[in-house]
C-alpha positions in Angstrom: -69.5 -39.8 -16.4 -71.7 -36.7 -16.6 -70.2 -33.3 -17.3 -66.8 -34.7 -18.5 -65.3 -33.9 -21.9 -62.0 -35.4 -22.6 -61.8 -34.9 -26.4 -62.8 -32.1 -28.8 -63.9 -32.8 -32.3 -64.3 -29.7 -34.5 -64.0 -29.2 -38.3 -61.4 -26.6 -37.8 -57.6 -26.4 -38.4 -55.9 -27.5 -35.3 -53.2 -25.1 -34.1 -52.0 -27.0 -31.1 -52.8 -29.8 -28.7 -51.7 -29.9 -25.1 -52.3 -32.1 -22.1 -55.5 -30.2 -21.3 -56.2 -27.7 -24.1 -57.0 -28.0 -27.7 -56.3 -24.9 -29.9 -57.8 -24.1 -33.3 -56.6 -21.6 -35.9 -59.1 -18.9 -36.8 -56.7 -16.7 -38.8 -55.5 -13.9 -36.6 -57.4 -15.4 -33.7 -57.3 -18.6 -31.8 -60.0 -20.8 -30.3 -58.8 -22.3 -27.1 -60.8 -25.2 -25.6 -60.1 -26.5 -22.1 -61.0 -30.1 -21.8 -61.6 -32.0 -18.5 -58.4 -34.0 -19.0 -56.0 -34.1 -16.0 -52.3 -34.8 -16.2 -50.0 -35.8 -13.3 -46.3 -36.3 -13.6 -46.7 -35.4 -17.3 -49.0 -38.3 -18.0 -52.7 -37.9 -18.8 -55.0 -39.8 -16.5 -57.5 -42.1 -18.2 -60.5 -40.3 -16.5 -61.4 -36.7 -16.7 -62.4 -34.4 -13.8 -66.0 -33.2 -14.0 -66.2 -29.4 -15.0 -62.4 -29.0 -14.7 -62.1 -27.3 -18.1 -64.8 -24.8 -17.3 -63.2 -24.0 -14.0 -59.8 -23.4 -15.8 -61.4 -21.3 -18.5 -63.5 -19.1 -16.2 -60.8 -18.6 -13.6 -58.3 -17.6 -16.3 -60.8 -15.1 -17.6 -61.3 -13.7 -14.1 -57.5 -13.1 -13.7 -57.1 -11.8 -17.2 -59.7 -9.1 -16.5 -58.3 -8.3 -13.1 -54.7 -7.8 -14.3 -55.2 -5.9 -17.6 -53.8 -2.8 -15.9 -50.5 -4.6 -15.1 -50.1 -6.2 -18.5 -52.4 -6.8 -21.6 -53.4 -10.4 -22.4 -54.7 -12.4 -25.3 -58.3 -12.9 -24.2 -61.1 -11.5 -26.4 -64.1 -13.3 -24.9 -65.3 -16.5 -23.2 -68.9 -15.8 -24.2 -69.8 -18.3 -26.9 -72.6 -16.0 -28.2 -69.8 -13.4 -29.1 -67.8 -15.9 -31.1 -68.2 -16.8 -34.8 -71.7 -18.1 -35.6 -70.1 -21.1 -37.3 -69.3 -22.5 -33.8 -72.9 -22.7 -32.7 -73.5 -26.3 -33.9 -70.8 -27.3 -31.4 -72.3 -25.5 -28.5 -72.4 -28.5 -26.2 -68.7 -29.2 -26.6 -67.7 -25.5 -26.3 -69.9 -23.7 -23.9 -68.2 -22.6 -20.7 -64.8 -24.0 -21.6 -63.8 -21.9 -24.6 -61.8 -18.7 -25.0 -61.4 -16.6 -28.2 -58.0 -15.1 -28.1 -55.6 -13.0 -30.1 -52.8 -14.9 -31.8 -49.4 -14.0 -30.4 -45.9 -15.2 -31.0 -45.2 -17.4 -28.0 -42.0 -17.0 -26.0 -40.7 -20.4 -25.3 -40.1 -20.0 -21.6 -42.4 -20.7 -18.7 -42.1 -17.9 -16.2 -42.3 -19.4 -12.7 -42.7 -17.2 -9.6 -42.2 -18.9 -6.2 -43.4 -17.2 -3.0 -43.1 -20.2 -0.8 -40.7 -23.2 -0.5 -42.4 -26.2 -2.1 -42.3 -28.9 -4.8 -39.1 -29.1 -6.8 -37.9 -25.9 -5.2 -38.0 -27.5 -1.8 -35.9 -30.5 -3.2 -33.4 -28.1 -4.8 -33.1 -26.1 -1.5 -32.5 -29.2 0.5 -29.7 -30.3 -1.8 -27.9 -27.0 -2.4 -29.5 -24.2 -0.4 -30.5 -22.7 -3.8 -33.4 -22.7 -6.3 -32.3 -22.3 -9.9 -29.0 -20.6 -8.8 -30.8 -18.2 -6.4 -29.3 -18.6 -2.9 -31.8 -18.7 -0.1 -31.3 -18.2 3.7 -30.3 -21.3 5.6 -32.8 -23.2 7.9 -35.9 -22.7 5.9 -38.7 -25.3 6.4 -41.0 -27.0 3.9 -43.7 -24.5 2.8 -41.9 -21.6 4.4 -42.7 -18.2 2.9 -39.7 -16.8 1.1 -38.2 -13.4 2.0 -39.5 -12.2 -1.3 -40.9 -13.9 -4.4 -38.3 -15.3 -6.8 -38.4 -15.7 -10.5 -37.2 -19.1 -11.8 -37.8 -19.6 -15.5 -38.0 -22.9 -17.3 -37.4 -23.7 -21.0 -40.5 -25.2 -22.5 -40.2 -28.8 -23.6 -42.0 -30.3 -26.5 -42.9 -33.2 -24.3 -42.1 -34.2 -20.7 -40.7 -31.9 -18.1 -39.7 -28.3 -18.8 -36.1 -27.6 -17.9 -35.3 -25.1 -15.1 -32.7 -22.5 -16.3 -31.1 -19.5 -14.8 -32.2 -16.0 -15.6 -28.8 -15.5 -17.3 -29.5 -18.5 -19.6 -32.8 -17.0 -20.5 -31.3 -13.6 -21.2 -28.7 -15.2 -23.5 -31.5 -16.9 -25.5 -34.0 -14.1 -25.9 -32.0 -10.9 -24.9 -31.5 -9.1 -21.7 -34.3 -6.5 -22.2 -37.0 -9.1 -22.9 -35.8 -11.4 -20.1 -36.0 -8.5 -17.6 -39.4 -7.5 -18.9 -40.7 -11.1 -18.3 -39.2 -11.2 -14.9 -40.7 -7.9 -13.9 -44.1 -8.7 -15.3 -44.2 -12.1 -13.7 -43.3 -10.8 -10.2 -45.9 -7.9 -10.6 -48.7 -10.3 -11.6 -47.9 -12.8 -8.9 -47.7 -10.1 -6.2 -51.0 -8.6 -7.2 -52.7 -12.0 -7.3 -51.2 -13.3 -4.1 -52.4 -10.3 -2.2 -55.9 -10.7 -3.6 -56.0 -14.4 -2.9 -54.8 -14.3 0.7 -57.7 -11.9 1.5 -60.0 -14.7 0.2 -58.4 -17.5 2.1 -56.0 -18.9 -0.5 -52.2 -18.8 -0.5 -50.7 -18.9 -4.0 -47.4 -20.7 -3.2 -46.2 -20.5 -6.7 -47.4 -20.1 -10.2 -46.3 -20.1 -13.8 -47.1 -17.6 -16.6 -46.7 -17.8 -20.3 -46.1 -14.7 -22.5 -46.2 -13.8 -26.2 -45.6 -10.9 -28.5 -48.0 -9.1 -30.7 -46.2 -6.4 -32.8 -43.5 -6.3 -30.1 -46.1 -5.8 -27.3 -45.6 -8.2 -24.4 -48.8 -9.9 -23.4 -49.9 -12.8 -21.1 -51.2 -15.9 -23.0 -52.4 -19.5 -22.3 -54.0 -19.8 -18.9 -53.5 -17.7 -15.7 -53.4 -18.5 -12.0 -55.5 -21.7 -12.2 -55.2 -24.9 -10.1 -53.3 -26.4 -13.1 -50.7 -23.7 -13.3 -50.4 -22.8 -9.6 -50.0 -24.3 -6.2 -53.0 -23.1 -4.1 -53.0 -23.7 -0.4 -55.8 -23.2 2.2 -54.6 -20.2 4.3 -56.4 -21.4 7.4 -54.6 -24.8 7.3 -51.2 -23.3 6.6 -48.3 -24.1 8.9 -44.6 -24.0 7.8 -42.9 -27.4 8.2 -45.7 -29.5 6.6 -47.5 -29.7 3.3 -50.7 -27.6 3.5 -54.1 -28.6 2.3 -54.3 -27.7 -1.4 -56.9 -26.8 -4.0 -55.0 -28.3 -7.0 -54.2 -31.7 -8.5 -51.8 -32.4 -5.6 -54.6 -34.5 -4.3 -54.2 -36.8 -7.3 -50.4 -36.7 -7.1 -50.5 -37.8 -3.5 -52.7 -40.7 -4.3 -50.4 -41.8 -7.1 -47.4 -41.6 -4.8 -49.2 -43.6 -2.2 -50.0 -46.5 -4.5 -46.5 -46.6 -5.8 -47.2 -45.8 -9.5 -44.0 -45.7 -11.7 -45.0 -42.3 -13.1 -44.8 -43.8 -16.6 -47.7 -44.6 -19.0 -50.1 -46.2 -18.7 -51.6 -44.3 -15.8 -53.8 -46.2 -13.3 -57.5 -45.6 -13.2 -58.5 -43.0 -10.6 -61.0 -44.1 -8.0 -64.4 -42.3 -7.9 -63.6 -40.7 -4.6 -60.3 -39.2 -5.9 -62.2 -37.9 -9.0 -64.9 -36.4 -6.9 -62.5 -34.9 -4.4 -60.4 -33.3 -7.1 -63.5 -31.9 -8.8 -64.6 -30.3 -5.5 -61.1 -28.8 -5.0 -61.2 -27.1 -8.4 -64.6 -25.7 -7.9 -63.7 -24.4 -4.4 -60.7 -22.7 -5.8 -62.9 -20.8 -8.3 -65.5 -19.9 -5.7 -63.1 -18.7 -3.1 -61.0 -16.6 -5.5 -63.9 -15.0 -7.5 -66.5 -14.9 -4.8 -69.0 -16.4 -7.2 -70.9 -19.7 -7.1 -69.7 -22.1 -9.8 
């Protein structure tokens, strides 16, 4: 399929390999390449999504620029012409989907902010009236806006699902001061982004951030406010009590649930219409949020 890149082959030292991104070590810098792979229920699908990696890379860069005044981040550039000349022979693999970043010491918690009741949070609320130990008002409906955004961290897993933990557990692991700094930064970033997005027709129901330290300075790393790390809803279709139209891979998840897949490897092949529909949703998320044609 045209415009799909699932695997990256570079003669560089590999720093890390994730479900979507491949990271290479350039000394005090990292080369982060977003592939077109898509994972659902922690399993990588056999087909890629056209242009997905470029959407993720460019949208992360947009948010990194927009939020520098709130908190610094690791991005140096996404312009391949400004990266080391040794990368030029690999232009076709890298262009549009690559970020040169400062190397940071990663903090091993995902910092989740929820502004609406959805996903695993909705399931937890139905069972206990709480999300990650945070009590919520009774009688809330699916997709209901929460009285205020809540911070629900998760301990990063080497494989499989991350594990939701309480803020107290996080503080006991990394210290109270750092835990509070992560909470405050996450809420501030989410609040800024949610206000910008709603003006452009998108509700950010929830999102996750990753942070790192460079010389004890807290910075945002990895990706930021993309359809892979966030739940984006179309504001015009939003109504509490039902699952709103989304701009993320929920489209794929819904199809996988419909066909009764076991959620264990191997993943089934995605039909062409599911691939095309997902690609369209990723592009629309970029265009609506940035105001630019993809």
